[in-house]
PDB file of N, H, CA, C and O in Angstrom:
ATOM      1  N   UNK A   1     103.799 103.904 106.604  1.00  0.00           N
ATOM      2  CA  UNK A   1     105.002 102.892 106.293  1.00  0.00           C
ATOM      3  C   UNK A   1     103.941 101.817 105.350  1.00  0.00           C
ATOM      4  O   UNK A   1     102.799 101.555 105.727  1.00  0.00           O
ATOM      5  N   UNK A   2     104.454 101.352 104.273  1.00  0.00           N
ATOM      6  H   UNK A   2     105.382 101.565 103.967  1.00  0.00           H
ATOM      7  CA  UNK A   2     104.008 100.236 102.852  1.00  0.00           C
ATOM      8  C   UNK A   2     104.564  99.750 103.697  1.00  0.00           C
ATOM      9  O   UNK A   2     105.264 100.308 104.543  1.00  0.00           O
ATOM     10  N   UNK A   3     104.178  97.937 103.511  1.00  0.00           N
ATOM     11  H   UNK A   3     103.610  97.484 102.824  1.00  0.00           H
ATOM     12  CA  UNK A   3     103.671  96.609 103.372  1.00  0.00           C
ATOM     13  C   UNK A   3     105.196  96.420 102.585  1.00  0.00           C
ATOM     14  O   UNK A   3     105.598  97.236 101.756  1.00  0.00           O
ATOM     15  N   UNK A   4     105.927  95.258 102.977  1.00  0.00           N
ATOM     16  H   UNK A   4     105.600  94.595 103.650  1.00  0.00           H
ATOM     17  CA  UNK A   4     107.535  95.593 102.716  1.00  0.00           C
ATOM     18  C   UNK A   4     106.658  93.850 101.812  1.00  0.00           C
ATOM     19  O   UNK A   4     105.924  93.066 102.413  1.00  0.00           O
ATOM     20  N   UNK A   5     107.184  93.707  99.960  1.00  0.00           N
ATOM     21  H   UNK A   5     107.780  94.344  99.471  1.00  0.00           H
ATOM     22  CA  UNK A   5     106.502  92.771  99.416  1.00  0.00           C
ATOM     23  C   UNK A   5     108.077  92.558  98.968  1.00  0.00           C
ATOM     24  O   UNK A   5     108.977  93.382  98.810  1.00  0.00           O
ATOM     25  N   UNK A   6     108.037  90.623  98.778  1.00  0.00           N
ATOM     26  H   UNK A   6     107.305  89.954  98.906  1.00  0.00           H
ATOM     27  CA  UNK A   6     109.071  89.924  98.757  1.00  0.00           C
ATOM     28  C   UNK A   6     109.390  89.895  97.308  1.00  0.00           C
ATOM     29  O   UNK A   6     108.572  89.257  96.645  1.00  0.00           O
ATOM     30  N   UNK A   7     110.447  90.467  96.601  1.00  0.00           N
ATOM     31  H   UNK A   7     111.111  90.986  97.140  1.00  0.00           H
ATOM     32  CA  UNK A   7     111.026  90.303  95.164  1.00  0.00           C
ATOM     33  C   UNK A   7     111.648  89.161  94.525  1.00  0.00           C
ATOM     34  O   UNK A   7     112.847  89.434  94.463  1.00  0.00           O
ATOM     35  N   UNK A   8     111.452  88.099  94.053  1.00  0.00           N
ATOM     36  H   UNK A   8     110.479  87.878  94.103  1.00  0.00           H
ATOM     37  CA  UNK A   8     112.544  87.072  93.511  1.00  0.00           C
ATOM     38  C   UNK A   8     112.790  87.125  92.369  1.00  0.00           C
ATOM     39  O   UNK A   8     111.936  86.629  91.634  1.00  0.00           O
ATOM     40  N   UNK A   9     113.834  87.634  91.814  1.00  0.00           N
ATOM     41  H   UNK A   9     114.528  88.037  92.411  1.00  0.00           H
ATOM     42  CA  UNK A   9     114.555  87.953  90.819  1.00  0.00           C
ATOM     43  C   UNK A   9     114.830  86.553  90.020  1.00  0.00           C
ATOM     44  O   UNK A   9     114.946  86.963  88.865  1.00  0.00           O
ATOM     45  N   UNK A  10     114.927  85.756  89.995  1.00  0.00           N
ATOM     46  H   UNK A  10     114.832  85.423  90.933  1.00  0.00           H
ATOM     47  CA  UNK A  10     115.706  84.117  89.919  1.00  0.00           C
ATOM     48  C   UNK A  10     117.105  83.918  90.871  1.00  0.00           C
ATOM     49  O   UNK A  10     117.581  82.922  91.415  1.00  0.00           O
ATOM     50  N   UNK A  11     117.477  85.148  90.820  1.00  0.00           N
ATOM     51  H   UNK A  11     117.090  85.957  90.378  1.00  0.00           H
ATOM     52  CA  UNK A  11     119.222  84.745  90.956  1.00  0.00           C
ATOM     53  C   UNK A  11     119.180  85.358  92.881  1.00  0.00           C
ATOM     54  O   UNK A  11     120.153  85.105  93.591  1.00  0.00           O
ATOM     55  N   UNK A  12     118.244  85.948  93.324  1.00  0.00           N
ATOM     56  H   UNK A  12     117.453  86.153  92.748  1.00  0.00           H
ATOM     57  CA  UNK A  12     118.430  86.533  94.986  1.00  0.00           C
ATOM     58  C   UNK A  12     117.210  87.194  95.331  1.00  0.00           C
ATOM     59  O   UNK A  12     116.461  87.828  94.588  1.00  0.00           O
ATOM     60  N   UNK A  13     117.115  86.972  96.506  1.00  0.00           N
ATOM     61  H   UNK A  13     117.724  86.457  97.109  1.00  0.00           H
ATOM     62  CA  UNK A  13     115.300  87.783  97.030  1.00  0.00           C
ATOM     63  C   UNK A  13     115.668  88.370  97.833  1.00  0.00           C
ATOM     64  O   UNK A  13     116.582  88.060  98.597  1.00  0.00           O
ATOM     65  N   UNK A  14     114.763  89.765  97.836  1.00  0.00           N
ATOM     66  H   UNK A  14     114.020  90.017  97.215  1.00  0.00           H
ATOM     67  CA  UNK A  14     114.609  91.078  98.476  1.00  0.00           C
ATOM     68  C   UNK A  14     112.923  91.489  98.815  1.00  0.00           C
ATOM     69  O   UNK A  14     111.884  91.240  98.204  1.00  0.00           O
ATOM     70  N   UNK A  15     113.149  92.069  99.809  1.00  0.00           N
ATOM     71  H   UNK A  15     113.993  92.271 100.306  1.00  0.00           H
ATOM     72  CA  UNK A  15     112.569  92.526 100.588  1.00  0.00           C
ATOM     73  C   UNK A  15     112.336  93.993 100.139  1.00  0.00           C
ATOM     74  O   UNK A  15     113.266  94.715 100.498  1.00  0.00           O
ATOM     75  N   UNK A  16     111.071  94.825  99.255  1.00  0.00           N
ATOM     76  H   UNK A  16     110.316  94.238  98.964  1.00  0.00           H
ATOM     77  CA  UNK A  16     111.394  95.767  99.356  1.00  0.00           C
ATOM     78  C   UNK A  16     110.348  96.819  99.515  1.00  0.00           C
ATOM     79  O   UNK A  16     109.353  96.396  98.927  1.00  0.00           O
ATOM     80  N   UNK A  17     110.061  98.197 100.124  1.00  0.00           N
ATOM     81  H   UNK A  17     110.869  98.540 100.602  1.00  0.00           H
ATOM     82  CA  UNK A  17     108.949  98.648 100.304  1.00  0.00           C
ATOM     83  C   UNK A  17     109.192  99.958  98.780  1.00  0.00           C
ATOM     84  O   UNK A  17     110.297 100.269  98.337  1.00  0.00           O
ATOM     85  N   UNK A  18     107.943 100.461  98.297  1.00  0.00           N
ATOM     86  H   UNK A  18     107.045 100.208  98.657  1.00  0.00           H
ATOM     87  CA  UNK A  18     107.655 101.269  97.749  1.00  0.00           C
ATOM     88  C   UNK A  18     106.629 102.654  98.934  1.00  0.00           C
ATOM     89  O   UNK A  18     105.924 102.637  99.942  1.00  0.00           O
ATOM     90  N   UNK A  19     107.405 104.078  97.543  1.00  0.00           N
ATOM     91  H   UNK A  19     107.978 104.092  96.724  1.00  0.00           H
ATOM     92  CA  UNK A  19     107.105 104.853  98.582  1.00  0.00           C
ATOM     93  C   UNK A  19     105.918 105.309  98.126  1.00  0.00           C
ATOM     94  O   UNK A  19     105.523 104.617  97.188  1.00  0.00           O
ATOM     95  N   UNK A  20     104.848 106.608  98.542  1.00  0.00           N
ATOM     96  H   UNK A  20     105.168 107.171  99.304  1.00  0.00           H
ATOM     97  CA  UNK A  20     103.915 106.964  97.457  1.00  0.00           C
ATOM     98  C   UNK A  20     103.453 107.010  95.993  1.00  0.00           C
ATOM     99  O   UNK A  20     102.373 106.669  95.511  1.00  0.00           O
ATOM    100  N   UNK A  21     104.823 107.647  95.264  1.00  0.00           N
ATOM    101  H   UNK A  21     105.701 107.924  95.656  1.00  0.00           H
ATOM    102  CA  UNK A  21     104.693 107.036  93.911  1.00  0.00           C
ATOM    103  C   UNK A  21     105.198 105.700  93.068  1.00  0.00           C
ATOM    104  O   UNK A  21     105.463 105.661  91.867  1.00  0.00           O
ATOM    105  N   UNK A  22     105.271 104.396  94.223  1.00  0.00           N
ATOM    106  H   UNK A  22     105.055 104.428  95.199  1.00  0.00           H
ATOM    107  CA  UNK A  22     105.374 103.149  93.392  1.00  0.00           C
ATOM    108  C   UNK A  22     106.680 102.805  93.612  1.00  0.00           C
ATOM    109  O   UNK A  22     107.067 101.637  93.663  1.00  0.00           O
ATOM    110  N   UNK A  23     107.272 103.626  93.725  1.00  0.00           N
ATOM    111  H   UNK A  23     106.958 104.574  93.683  1.00  0.00           H
ATOM    112  CA  UNK A  23     108.562 103.442  93.238  1.00  0.00           C
ATOM    113  C   UNK A  23     110.107 102.842  94.761  1.00  0.00           C
ATOM    114  O   UNK A  23     110.208 103.404  95.852  1.00  0.00           O
ATOM    115  N   UNK A  24     110.726 102.035  94.437  1.00  0.00           N
ATOM    116  H   UNK A  24     110.644 101.578  93.551  1.00  0.00           H
ATOM    117  CA  UNK A  24     111.240 101.542  95.450  1.00  0.00           C
ATOM    118  C   UNK A  24     111.878 102.178  96.301  1.00  0.00           C
ATOM    119  O   UNK A  24     112.275 103.264  95.877  1.00  0.00           O
ATOM    120  N   UNK A  25     112.177 101.917  97.480  1.00  0.00           N
ATOM    121  H   UNK A  25     111.855 101.035  97.824  1.00  0.00           H
ATOM    122  CA  UNK A  25     111.807 103.412  98.363  1.00  0.00           C
ATOM    123  C   UNK A  25     113.412 102.601  99.509  1.00  0.00           C
ATOM    124  O   UNK A  25     114.403 103.091 100.051  1.00  0.00           O
ATOM    125  N   UNK A  26     113.015 101.640  99.422  1.00  0.00           N
ATOM    126  H   UNK A  26     112.210 101.242  98.982  1.00  0.00           H
ATOM    127  CA  UNK A  26     113.808 100.577 100.723  1.00  0.00           C
ATOM    128  C   UNK A  26     113.937  98.961 100.109  1.00  0.00           C
ATOM    129  O   UNK A  26     113.012  98.181  99.881  1.00  0.00           O
ATOM    130  N   UNK A  27     115.439  98.743  99.923  1.00  0.00           N
ATOM    131  H   UNK A  27     116.190  99.376 100.108  1.00  0.00           H
ATOM    132  CA  UNK A  27     115.797  97.358  99.581  1.00  0.00           C
ATOM    133  C   UNK A  27     116.947  96.362 100.380  1.00  0.00           C
ATOM    134  O   UNK A  27     118.175  96.448 100.387  1.00  0.00           O
ATOM    135  N   UNK A  28     116.018  95.367 101.060  1.00  0.00           N
ATOM    136  H   UNK A  28     115.021  95.297 101.054  1.00  0.00           H
ATOM    137  CA  UNK A  28     117.258  94.726 101.644  1.00  0.00           C
ATOM    138  C   UNK A  28     117.034  93.415 101.373  1.00  0.00           C
ATOM    139  O   UNK A  28     115.953  92.844 101.518  1.00  0.00           O
ATOM    140  N   UNK A  29     118.484  92.725 100.811  1.00  0.00           N
ATOM    141  H   UNK A  29     119.361  93.189 100.694  1.00  0.00           H
ATOM    142  CA  UNK A  29     118.061  90.612 100.946  1.00  0.00           C
ATOM    143  C   UNK A  29     118.311  90.182 101.917  1.00  0.00           C
ATOM    144  O   UNK A  29     119.022  90.308 102.914  1.00  0.00           O
ATOM    145  N   UNK A  30     117.213  89.335 101.235  1.00  0.00           N
ATOM    146  H   UNK A  30     116.635  89.233 100.425  1.00  0.00           H
ATOM    147  CA  UNK A  30     116.283  88.536 102.157  1.00  0.00           C
ATOM    148  C   UNK A  30     117.159  87.765 103.768  1.00  0.00           C
ATOM    149  O   UNK A  30     116.644  87.711 104.885  1.00  0.00           O
ATOM    150  N   UNK A  31     118.465  87.294 103.404  1.00  0.00           N
ATOM    151  H   UNK A  31     118.883  87.337 102.497  1.00  0.00           H
ATOM    152  CA  UNK A  31     119.473  86.855 103.835  1.00  0.00           C
ATOM    153  C   UNK A  31     119.534  87.428 105.090  1.00  0.00           C
ATOM    154  O   UNK A  31     119.521  86.782 106.138  1.00  0.00           O
ATOM    155  N   UNK A  32     119.599  88.598 105.004  1.00  0.00           N
ATOM    156  H   UNK A  32     119.609  89.123 104.152  1.00  0.00           H
ATOM    157  CA  UNK A  32     120.671  90.065 106.099  1.00  0.00           C
ATOM    158  C   UNK A  32     119.307  89.800 106.584  1.00  0.00           C
ATOM    159  O   UNK A  32     119.352  88.752 107.229  1.00  0.00           O
ATOM    160  N   UNK A  33     118.008  90.324 106.561  1.00  0.00           N
ATOM    161  H   UNK A  33     117.971  91.176 106.037  1.00  0.00           H
ATOM    162  CA  UNK A  33     117.120  90.762 106.708  1.00  0.00           C
ATOM    163  C   UNK A  33     116.905  89.969 107.853  1.00  0.00           C
ATOM    164  O   UNK A  33     116.962  90.554 108.935  1.00  0.00           O
ATOM    165  N   UNK A  34     116.628  88.540 107.841  1.00  0.00           N
ATOM    166  H   UNK A  34     116.582  88.064 106.963  1.00  0.00           H
ATOM    167  CA  UNK A  34     116.074  87.397 108.754  1.00  0.00           C
ATOM    168  C   UNK A  34     117.096  87.493 109.387  1.00  0.00           C
ATOM    169  O   UNK A  34     116.753  87.481 110.569  1.00  0.00           O
ATOM    170  N   UNK A  35     118.511  87.610 109.291  1.00  0.00           N
ATOM    171  H   UNK A  35     118.790  87.620 108.330  1.00  0.00           H
ATOM    172  CA  UNK A  35     119.410  86.957 110.729  1.00  0.00           C
ATOM    173  C   UNK A  35     119.749  88.361 111.113  1.00  0.00           C
ATOM    174  O   UNK A  35     120.418  88.361 112.146  1.00  0.00           O
ATOM    175  N   UNK A  36     119.445  89.954 110.487  1.00  0.00           N
ATOM    176  H   UNK A  36     118.901  89.954 109.647  1.00  0.00           H
ATOM    177  CA  UNK A  36     119.699  91.085 111.809  1.00  0.00           C
ATOM    178  C   UNK A  36     118.418  91.005 112.482  1.00  0.00           C
ATOM    179  O   UNK A  36     118.470  91.316 113.672  1.00  0.00           O
ATOM    180  N   UNK A  37     116.833  90.537 111.856  1.00  0.00           N
ATOM    181  H   UNK A  37     116.791  90.285 110.889  1.00  0.00           H
ATOM    182  CA  UNK A  37     115.348  90.374 112.796  1.00  0.00           C
ATOM    183  C   UNK A  37     115.905  89.702 113.854  1.00  0.00           C
ATOM    184  O   UNK A  37     115.573  90.226 114.917  1.00  0.00           O
ATOM    185  N   UNK A  38     117.108  88.101 114.074  1.00  0.00           N
ATOM    186  H   UNK A  38     117.378  87.675 113.210  1.00  0.00           H
ATOM    187  CA  UNK A  38     117.133  86.817 114.729  1.00  0.00           C
ATOM    188  C   UNK A  38     117.986  87.967 115.423  1.00  0.00           C
ATOM    189  O   UNK A  38     117.381  88.251 116.457  1.00  0.00           O
ATOM    190  N   UNK A  39     118.956  88.635 115.324  1.00  0.00           N
ATOM    191  H   UNK A  39     119.448  88.405 114.485  1.00  0.00           H
ATOM    192  CA  UNK A  39     119.961  89.584 116.545  1.00  0.00           C
ATOM    193  C   UNK A  39     119.373  90.252 117.130  1.00  0.00           C
ATOM    194  O   UNK A  39     119.820  90.365 118.271  1.00  0.00           O
ATOM    195  N   UNK A  40     117.884  91.232 116.794  1.00  0.00           N
ATOM    196  H   UNK A  40     117.521  91.140 115.866  1.00  0.00           H
ATOM    197  CA  UNK A  40     117.792  92.430 118.074  1.00  0.00           C
ATOM    198  C   UNK A  40     116.632  91.506 118.504  1.00  0.00           C
ATOM    199  O   UNK A  40     116.329  90.371 118.137  1.00  0.00           O
ATOM    200  N   UNK A  41     116.101  92.317 119.361  1.00  0.00           N
ATOM    201  H   UNK A  41     116.347  93.239 119.660  1.00  0.00           H
ATOM    202  CA  UNK A  41     114.826  92.364 120.035  1.00  0.00           C
ATOM    203  C   UNK A  41     114.153  93.400 120.436  1.00  0.00           C
ATOM    204  O   UNK A  41     114.392  93.948 121.512  1.00  0.00           O
ATOM    205  N   UNK A  42     113.069  93.858 119.474  1.00  0.00           N
ATOM    206  H   UNK A  42     112.874  93.412 118.600  1.00  0.00           H
ATOM    207  CA  UNK A  42     112.098  94.823 119.701  1.00  0.00           C
ATOM    208  C   UNK A  42     111.325  94.777 120.362  1.00  0.00           C
ATOM    209  O   UNK A  42     110.764  93.699 120.555  1.00  0.00           O
ATOM    210  N   UNK A  43     110.930  95.930 121.021  1.00  0.00           N
ATOM    211  H   UNK A  43     111.386  96.806 120.864  1.00  0.00           H
ATOM    212  CA  UNK A  43     109.899  96.416 122.074  1.00  0.00           C
ATOM    213  C   UNK A  43     108.406  96.247 121.941  1.00  0.00           C
ATOM    214  O   UNK A  43     107.615  95.909 122.822  1.00  0.00           O
ATOM    215  N   UNK A  44     108.088  96.638 120.274  1.00  0.00           N
ATOM    216  H   UNK A  44     108.730  96.912 119.559  1.00  0.00           H
ATOM    217  CA  UNK A  44     107.103  96.567 119.649  1.00  0.00           C
ATOM    218  C   UNK A  44     107.017  95.677 118.681  1.00  0.00           C
ATOM    219  O   UNK A  44     107.662  95.468 117.653  1.00  0.00           O
ATOM    220  N   UNK A  45     105.518  94.876 119.519  1.00  0.00           N
ATOM    221  H   UNK A  45     104.995  95.045 120.354  1.00  0.00           H
ATOM    222  CA  UNK A  45     104.733  93.942 117.975  1.00  0.00           C
ATOM    223  C   UNK A  45     104.174  94.805 117.114  1.00  0.00           C
ATOM    224  O   UNK A  45     103.446  95.791 117.237  1.00  0.00           O
ATOM    225  N   UNK A  46     105.133  93.682 115.352  1.00  0.00           N
ATOM    226  H   UNK A  46     105.724  92.881 115.252  1.00  0.00           H
ATOM    227  CA  UNK A  46     104.904  94.503 114.692  1.00  0.00           C
ATOM    228  C   UNK A  46     103.494  93.891 113.767  1.00  0.00           C
ATOM    229  O   UNK A  46     102.857  92.838 113.743  1.00  0.00           O
ATOM    230  N   UNK A  47     103.445  95.223 113.051  1.00  0.00           N
ATOM    231  H   UNK A  47     103.963  96.078 113.071  1.00  0.00           H
ATOM    232  CA  UNK A  47     101.809  94.705 112.155  1.00  0.00           C
ATOM    233  C   UNK A  47     102.031  93.191 111.303  1.00  0.00           C
ATOM    234  O   UNK A  47     103.068  92.584 111.572  1.00  0.00           O
ATOM    235  N   UNK A  48     101.094  92.581 110.299  1.00  0.00           N
ATOM    236  H   UNK A  48     100.251  93.073 110.080  1.00  0.00           H
ATOM    237  CA  UNK A  48     101.643  92.598 109.495  1.00  0.00           C
ATOM    238  C   UNK A  48     102.011  92.811 108.205  1.00  0.00           C
ATOM    239  O   UNK A  48     101.372  93.609 107.520  1.00  0.00           O
ATOM    240  N   UNK A  49     103.159  92.084 107.667  1.00  0.00           N
ATOM    241  H   UNK A  49     103.679  91.435 108.223  1.00  0.00           H
ATOM    242  CA  UNK A  49     104.055  93.158 106.612  1.00  0.00           C
ATOM    243  C   UNK A  49     105.308  94.293 106.970  1.00  0.00           C
ATOM    244  O   UNK A  49     106.161  94.884 106.308  1.00  0.00           O
ATOM    245  N   UNK A  50     105.005  94.250 108.042  1.00  0.00           N
ATOM    246  H   UNK A  50     104.312  93.770 108.580  1.00  0.00           H
ATOM    247  CA  UNK A  50     105.835  95.542 108.693  1.00  0.00           C
ATOM    248  C   UNK A  50     106.668  94.309 109.949  1.00  0.00           C
ATOM    249  O   UNK A  50     106.376  94.364 111.144  1.00  0.00           O
ATOM    250  N   UNK A  51     107.449  93.522 109.523  1.00  0.00           N
ATOM    251  H   UNK A  51     107.686  93.478 108.552  1.00  0.00           H
ATOM    252  CA  UNK A  51     108.218  92.386 110.148  1.00  0.00           C
ATOM    253  C   UNK A  51     109.679  93.259 110.616  1.00  0.00           C
ATOM    254  O   UNK A  51     110.234  93.116 111.705  1.00  0.00           O
ATOM    255  N   UNK A  52     109.973  93.854 109.905  1.00  0.00           N
ATOM    256  H   UNK A  52     109.522  93.970 109.020  1.00  0.00           H
ATOM    257  CA  UNK A  52     111.510  94.415 110.341  1.00  0.00           C
ATOM    258  C   UNK A  52     111.428  95.913 111.193  1.00  0.00           C
ATOM    259  O   UNK A  52     112.356  96.678 111.456  1.00  0.00           O
ATOM    260  N   UNK A  53     110.007  96.036 111.514  1.00  0.00           N
ATOM    261  H   UNK A  53     109.253  95.415 111.301  1.00  0.00           H
ATOM    262  CA  UNK A  53     109.567  97.298 112.557  1.00  0.00           C
ATOM    263  C   UNK A  53     109.262  96.633 113.532  1.00  0.00           C
ATOM    264  O   UNK A  53     108.649  97.379 114.297  1.00  0.00           O
ATOM    265  N   UNK A  54     109.377  95.242 114.106  1.00  0.00           N
ATOM    266  H   UNK A  54     109.875  94.636 113.485  1.00  0.00           H
ATOM    267  CA  UNK A  54     109.552  94.996 115.395  1.00  0.00           C
ATOM    268  C   UNK A  54     109.065  93.588 115.665  1.00  0.00           C
ATOM    269  O   UNK A  54     108.758  92.889 114.699  1.00  0.00           O
ATOM    270  N   UNK A  55     108.954  93.045 117.075  1.00  0.00           N
ATOM    271  H   UNK A  55     109.204  93.613 117.859  1.00  0.00           H
ATOM    272  CA  UNK A  55     108.535  91.245 117.035  1.00  0.00           C
ATOM    273  C   UNK A  55     107.188  90.947 115.995  1.00  0.00           C
ATOM    274  O   UNK A  55     106.297  91.740 115.690  1.00  0.00           O
ATOM    275  N   UNK A  56     107.337  89.762 115.640  1.00  0.00           N
ATOM    276  H   UNK A  56     108.060  89.118 115.888  1.00  0.00           H
ATOM    277  CA  UNK A  56     106.294  89.456 115.529  1.00  0.00           C
ATOM    278  C   UNK A  56     105.862  88.139 116.215  1.00  0.00           C
ATOM    279  O   UNK A  56     106.411  87.144 116.689  1.00  0.00           O
ATOM    280  N   UNK A  57     104.944  88.490 116.085  1.00  0.00           N
ATOM    281  H   UNK A  57     104.498  89.298 115.700  1.00  0.00           H
ATOM    282  CA  UNK A  57     103.569  87.250 117.536  1.00  0.00           C
ATOM    283  C   UNK A  57     103.946  86.096 117.003  1.00  0.00           C
ATOM    284  O   UNK A  57     103.943  86.005 115.775  1.00  0.00           O
ATOM    285  N   UNK A  58     104.347  84.978 117.814  1.00  0.00           N
ATOM    286  H   UNK A  58     104.350  85.053 118.811  1.00  0.00           H
ATOM    287  CA  UNK A  58     103.924  83.701 117.576  1.00  0.00           C
ATOM    288  C   UNK A  58     102.311  83.246 117.034  1.00  0.00           C
ATOM    289  O   UNK A  58     102.033  82.062 116.848  1.00  0.00           O
TER     290      UNK A  58
END
């Protein structure tokens, strides 16, 4: 799985993942992503750039 990239369009910010071809595979709004991360407790630590896949180390 590729790392999430932050895309800032000037009016909104989004986290995106790219597929093998370099095209956008997954896209989520930053505020929705951050609030969803806070609501859920993950069972595993996440690697850098994979914050939506598990807990982040403090």
